[in-house]
C-alpha positions, -999 to 999 in steps of 0.1 A, spaced: 492 -134 -540 481 -136 -501 490 -174 -487 458 -191 -471 466 -185 -437 473 -155 -440 439 -143 -460 423 -165 -423 448 -143 -404 432 -109 -420 402 -120 -419 396 -127 -377 414 -98 -372 387 -78 -388 359 -99 -371 373 -94 -340 380 -59 -343 342 -53 -361 334 -73 -330 349 -52 -306 333 -17 -329 298 -37 -315 298 -43 -283 288 -4 -264 265 -1 -295 248 -36 -288 253 -31 -249 238 8 -252 209 -7 -274 202 -36 -245 203 -14 -221 174 13 -239 158 -20 -247 156 -31 -209 143 1 -198 117 3 -220 108 -31 -206 109 -43 -247 133 -69 -232 135 -87 -199 162 -81 -172 188 -106 -171 174 -139 -142 193 -136 -110 220 -163 -106 200 -175 -75 166 -172 -90 179 -198 -121 197 -226 -94 163 -224 -75 136 -230 -100 159 -261 -111 178 -268 -147 146 -272 -168 128 -239 -158 153 -219 -160 161 -239 -192 126 -220 -205 125 -187 -189 166 -181 -203 146 -194 -239 124 -160 -236 89 -179 -216 92 -166 -182 57 -156 -174 50 -193 -180 79 -208 -156 67 -173 -133 28 -187 -136 36 -227 -124 56 -206 -96 26 -192 -87 7 -226 -84 35 -234 -63 32 -206 -39 0 -212 -33 3 -247 -26 33 -233 -1 3 -213 11 -22 -235 18 3 -257 39 12 -218 55 50 -222 50 49 -190 51 89 -188 45 83 -206 13 59 -183 4 78 -154 3 109 -173 -8 89 -186 -40 68 -147 -45 110 -135 -46 120 -162 -73 84 -151 -96 90 -113 -96 128 -123 -103 108 -142 -134 79 -112 -141 92 -79 -123 66 -59 -141 36 -79 -132 16 -61 -109 -7 -88 -96 22 -109 -79 38 -81 -62 2 -70 -49 0 -105 -40 32 -117 -24 24 -87 -2 -9 -98 9 6 -131 17 32 -116 41 13 -84 54 -22 -103 59 -22 -142 56 6 -150 76 5 -122 104 -35 -131 111 -17 -164 116 8 -157 139 -18 -137 158 -34 -174 169 -6 -197 165 -5 -215 197 34 -231 193 49 -198 196 53 -180 227 37 -147 232 65 -128 223 74 -144 191 39 -144 184 45 -109 184 79 -106 166 67 -127 135 35 -107 136 53 -78 134 78 -91 107 57 -105 85 39 -70 79 72 -54 75 81 -79 46 47 -75 33 54 -35 29 88 -37 16 80 -64 -10 52 -41 -21 76 -13 -20 101 -25 -43 75 -34 -68 67 -1 -67 99 8 -79 101 -16 -105 66 -4 -113 62 35 -100 31 41 -123 9 6 -112 -20 31 -96 -31 -8 -83 3 -12 -58 10 26 -45 -31 20 -41 -18 -9 -22 9 4 -4 -16 32 14 -45 10 22 -21 -9 39 0 20 57 -36 34 68 -55 2 81 -56 4 124 -49 -34 129 -12 -27 112 -6 5 129 20 -4 156 40 -28 132 56 7 111 60 29 143 55 58 144 18 71 135 26 105 120 54 94 94 30 59 87 -3 84 78 21 107 61 34 77 39 2 70 30 -13 98 18 14 101 -3 10 64 -10 -27 77 -21 -20 106 -39 16 90 -69 -21 60 -71 -47 89 -79 -21 103 -101 -9 68 -124 -30 70 -154 -67 49 -150 -69 55 -113 -102 61 -102 -114 88 -82 -124 77 -47 -85 73 -39 -82 113 -34 -102 104 -4 -82 82 10 -56 107 4 -78 132 24 -85 104 50 -45 100 53 -34 133 53 -60 146 81 -46 128 109 -15 139 102 -2 166 133 8 202 110 -9 191 81 -41 208 90 -43 235 61 -31 205 30 -58 188 46 -87 213 49 -80 227 15 -79 190 -4 -104 185 13 -126 217 6 -117 204 -28 -135 173 -30 -165 190 -14 -173 206 -44 -182 179 -63 -212 166 -50 -200 127 -56 -179 131 -29 -201 145 1 -209 112 21 -209 113 57 -172 109 67 -153 131 44 -182 153 48 -172 152 83 -137 151 88 -141 189 68 -163 203 101 -128 188 119 -104 208 103 -127 237 98 -134 231 136 -91 235 141 -88 266 115 -114 287 135 -117 270 175 -145 300 177 -167 286 145 -209 275 157 -200 240 150 -236 228 148 -250 255 126 -220 242 106 -229 210 104 -263 215 92 -250 237 63 -228 205 56 -257 176 62 -291 192 55 -308 181 94 -302 172 124 -301 136 125 -275 127 94 -251 151 110 -259 136 145 -253 97 124 -220 112 105 -199 123 137 -214 100 163 -194 78 141 -158 96 133 -164 100 180 -167 64 182 -139 53 161 -113 60 176 -92 30 165 -91 44 133 -75 82 149 -94 104 130 -96 142 146 -120 150 164 -113 190 165 -155 202 178 -169 172 177 -182 168 211 -193 208 208 -209 201 177 -228 168 191 -241 181 223 -251 211 199 -273 186 179 -283 166 208 -303 201 216 -318 204 188 -333 169 190 -344 165 225 -319 140 235 -321 136 271 -282 144 288 -288 112 302 -287 94 273 -261 114 255 -240 99 237 -212 120 248 -219 99 285 -216 69 267 -181 44 270 -164 50 241 -148 14 225 -115 9 237 -82 19 212 -68 -11 193 -47 -24 219 -22 -53 205 -3 -67 231 -39 -85 238 -36 -107 210 -6 -123 219 -18 -128 260 -49 -151 251 
């Protein structure tokens, strides 16, 4: 008969062997559950330290959403105090706690790319050079934060749409550098948003607006514009005017005045839509054939040459440097 210490030893060895056998299975199961978002990812050590011992214990206990809510209130306090680095750092902790809550990613990027960026335009305590650098850095930080949110939530249409909107904002262009690359990325973001579940139809129009502004993508943009135009709900002034410009690019010999009447119905409607496009230099829309069409429409409407919109000065494009010299 085995002695007590022998039985205990055998039992210990058996338990260790059983535990070792379970480890690969449990590790694989845990990985699958995290991928399916059935259990949360482990908190980063830095986040545990920053949110404090009590909040960390609550978060590790499975109440991360509750802690994230309180941290969001803390971020709002920093926003009111215009402590932009603290706002950004707090949102980094919030999304570690709740990485699949799109609202936090959207809010965090907006505080950097919009609120902080606007603040630095008027911050009188900084030199013009430092203000411009802080403005640009804030926008890029907001974009990077939003793109990190998309990587964590690739099927969240609102985050993709927010990225497209940010990249299409005429007051942010200079922060991103190459405008062609920026509009390409915006078109892709709107496309990804429109392909995600539950996205509104108007995002396809936004994709069209972005794609139409990318040199070399005119043929692709024209195909998209024609597809959208088949639906009467999409026949609003701006997409219809862009469709005309892309058709004029494809066929420079086209009678654009006649085509404008076909698309808009009356010279007045066509003139209003194309005038908006002509004067929207800050948006960088293509204007192939627009001047020729406006000239033809003005003849139909008996507009005196001295009153022609083509003889009026155009609004200047956005010059970011002007913001930082005042």
